[in-house]
Backbone as numpy.savetxt, mean C-alpha at the origin, in Angstrom:
# Nx Ny Nz CAx CAy CAz Cx Cy Cz
15.01 -31.65 0.20 14.25 -30.54 0.16 15.17 -29.07 0.22
14.79 -28.20 -1.07 15.96 -27.14 -0.71 15.21 -26.05 -0.04
15.50 -24.89 0.61 15.23 -24.67 1.55 15.78 -22.92 1.50
15.15 -22.18 0.59 16.07 -20.37 0.78 15.86 -19.77 1.95
17.05 -19.25 1.91 16.77 -18.38 3.71 17.24 -16.75 3.11
17.00 -15.68 3.97 16.64 -14.54 4.41 18.14 -14.07 5.45
18.96 -13.03 5.25 19.61 -12.79 5.89 18.92 -11.58 6.39
18.91 -11.59 8.21 18.47 -10.03 8.48 19.32 -9.50 9.68
19.46 -8.47 9.52 20.43 -7.54 10.58 19.28 -7.02 11.55
19.82 -7.20 12.72 18.54 -6.50 14.27 19.12 -5.01 14.06
17.95 -4.25 14.03 17.84 -2.82 13.85 19.00 -2.02 15.44
18.98 -3.12 16.51 19.08 -2.99 17.90 20.58 -2.93 17.87
21.36 -4.15 18.05 22.75 -4.30 18.40 23.38 -5.00 16.59
22.98 -5.01 15.42 23.61 -5.65 14.65 24.13 -6.52 14.43
23.30 -7.09 14.81 24.32 -8.91 14.82 23.08 -9.71 13.41
23.83 -10.32 12.93 23.01 -10.84 11.60 22.27 -12.36 11.93
21.41 -12.75 11.23 20.89 -14.09 11.65 19.91 -14.20 10.39
19.58 -15.80 10.43 19.15 -15.85 9.12 17.54 -16.31 9.52
16.41 -16.27 8.56 14.93 -17.02 8.55 14.83 -17.75 7.37
13.64 -18.13 7.08 13.56 -19.17 5.41 13.27 -17.93 4.79
12.90 -18.03 3.68 11.89 -17.13 2.93 10.37 -16.77 3.08
10.35 -18.35 3.83 8.52 -17.93 3.77 8.48 -17.47 5.14
9.20 -17.40 5.76 8.73 -16.95 7.49 9.17 -15.61 7.11
10.34 -15.32 6.14 10.39 -13.67 6.02 9.17 -12.93 5.34
8.57 -13.45 4.72 7.53 -12.98 3.85 6.33 -13.03 4.73
6.42 -14.21 5.68 4.92 -14.15 6.77 5.36 -12.75 7.83
6.38 -12.66 7.97 6.67 -11.11 9.23 6.70 -9.98 8.39
6.70 -9.94 7.16 6.54 -8.80 6.49 5.05 -8.82 5.95
4.46 -9.68 5.62 2.83 -9.79 5.65 2.12 -9.16 6.69
2.51 -9.69 8.09 1.75 -9.66 9.10 2.28 -8.56 10.15
3.67 -8.24 9.64 3.92 -6.62 10.54 4.58 -7.40 12.33
4.57 -8.69 12.36 4.57 -9.77 13.63 6.02 -8.83 14.32
5.97 -9.13 15.64 7.35 -8.80 15.94 8.14 -10.34 15.84
9.79 -10.13 15.74 10.55 -10.92 15.63 11.82 -10.46 16.51
12.07 -12.16 17.36 13.65 -11.11 18.30 14.79 -12.18 17.50
16.03 -10.66 17.48 17.19 -11.74 17.17 17.98 -12.54 18.27
19.25 -13.27 17.70 19.52 -14.37 18.85 19.55 -13.49 20.02
19.82 -12.09 20.30 20.20 -11.86 21.82 18.82 -11.27 22.66
17.87 -11.41 21.61 16.71 -11.20 22.16 16.19 -9.78 22.23
16.48 -9.31 21.33 16.21 -7.52 20.57 14.70 -7.48 20.20
13.54 -6.78 20.22 12.22 -6.78 19.14 12.69 -6.35 17.92
12.36 -6.94 16.63 12.16 -6.34 15.66 11.22 -6.85 14.96
10.78 -5.43 14.35 9.56 -5.70 13.00 9.45 -5.10 11.89
8.67 -5.24 10.94 9.11 -4.87 9.98 8.25 -3.30 10.25
7.92 -1.93 9.71 7.04 -1.25 9.76 6.48 -0.93 8.30
7.35 -1.14 7.30 6.90 -0.07 6.15 5.51 -1.23 5.74
4.99 -0.24 4.59 3.76 -1.18 4.16 4.93 -2.31 2.96
4.18 -3.05 2.82 4.74 -4.16 2.05 4.08 -4.49 0.73
4.71 -4.94 -0.18 3.89 -4.83 -1.66 2.47 -4.94 -1.99
1.76 -6.02 -1.20 0.58 -5.97 -0.99 -0.75 -4.78 -0.77
0.30 -4.44 0.41 -0.34 -3.26 1.15 -0.13 -1.79 -0.06
1.04 -1.60 -0.63 0.95 -0.81 -1.20 0.27 -0.97 -2.54
-0.12 -1.72 -2.64 -0.82 -2.49 -4.09 -2.41 -1.88 -3.20
-2.83 -2.77 -2.48 -4.00 -1.99 -2.03 -4.55 -0.59 -2.00
-3.70 0.25 -1.65 -3.40 1.88 -1.40 -3.84 2.10 -2.73
-2.99 1.87 -3.63 -3.06 2.53 -5.03 -4.15 2.04 -5.50
-4.52 0.86 -5.39 -5.73 0.59 -6.17 -7.24 1.60 -4.93
-7.24 1.91 -4.53 -8.05 2.49 -3.35 -7.93 4.29 -4.06
-6.47 4.70 -4.10 -6.61 5.72 -4.80 -7.12 5.89 -6.24
-6.66 4.80 -7.26 -7.31 4.99 -8.14 -8.74 5.03 -8.49
-9.36 4.20 -7.48 -11.23 4.17 -7.35 -11.67 5.41 -7.37
-10.79 6.00 -5.92 -11.17 7.63 -5.70 -11.02 8.21 -6.96
-9.63 8.34 -7.53 -9.50 9.14 -8.67 -11.05 8.84 -9.88
-10.92 7.63 -10.46 -12.52 7.88 -10.94 -13.20 8.68 -10.68
-13.75 7.93 -9.64 -15.47 8.44 -8.67 -14.97 9.72 -9.02
-13.48 10.75 -8.48 -13.79 11.95 -8.75 -13.98 12.43 -10.32
-13.20 12.02 -11.50 -13.30 11.96 -12.05 -14.56 12.07 -13.20
-15.05 10.94 -12.57 -16.83 11.14 -13.16 -18.02 11.85 -12.63
-17.46 12.21 -11.56 -18.55 13.62 -10.65 -18.11 14.89 -11.38
-16.28 14.52 -11.62 -16.60 16.02 -12.49 -16.83 16.09 -14.17
-17.45 15.31 -14.59 -17.83 15.04 -15.82 -19.24 15.22 -15.73
-19.68 14.64 -14.72 -21.54 14.79 -14.54 -21.47 16.65 -14.34
-20.73 17.07 -13.70 -20.73 18.29 -13.42 -20.13 19.15 -14.43
-19.46 18.84 -15.43 -19.52 19.62 -16.53 -20.81 19.38 -17.40
-21.11 18.39 -17.29 -22.52 18.33 -18.89 -23.79 18.88 -18.11
-23.51 18.92 -16.73 -24.93 19.69 -15.69 -24.66 20.98 -16.58
-23.50 21.90 -16.10 -23.00 23.37 -16.48 -23.33 23.26 -18.25
-22.87 22.54 -18.83 -22.86 22.92 -20.29 -24.49 23.17 -20.69
-25.39 22.65 -19.97 -26.73 22.10 -19.99 -26.86 23.34 -19.52
-26.66 24.16 -18.70 -27.30 25.34 -17.89 -26.81 26.95 -19.10
-25.82 26.54 -19.44 -25.04 27.43 -20.43 -25.90 27.19 -21.34
-26.08 26.35 -22.02 -27.10 26.17 -23.25 -28.55 26.87 -22.82
-28.96 26.73 -22.11 -30.51 26.75 -21.60 -30.15 28.30 -21.47
-29.21 28.88 -21.41 -28.96 30.95 -20.69 -29.28 31.60 -22.19
-28.52 30.71 -23.06 -27.96 31.44 -24.51 -29.56 31.42 -25.17
-30.00 30.22 -25.04 -31.31 30.02 -25.84 -32.29 31.01 -25.22
-32.35 31.44 -24.03 -33.46 32.52 -23.64 -32.97 33.66 -24.15
-32.31 34.09 -24.76 -32.15 34.97 -25.27 -32.69 35.41 -26.43
C-alpha cells in the first residue's frame, strides 16, 4: 500500500512532522486542532479551496441577482421615459 505524506511545521516551535495527505486534507477541511510532537496546538485557519469556491459561487449569484434587478429597473425607466415623451 502506497501512502503519501505531507510535512507540517509547527507554528510555535518550528519542529517538522508528517501526516498522511488524507489526514492533512481533513484537517484543512474541518479546521480541527492538531498537535505537534511537542504538544503545541495548531490549526488551519485560512479558507480551504472548497470554502473559497462556495464564497465565489455565492458572490456570483448575488452579482447575477443585482444585474437582473438593474435590467428590470432600466426597462421600467425606459417605459416611463417613453410614456413621458408620448404625452407631448
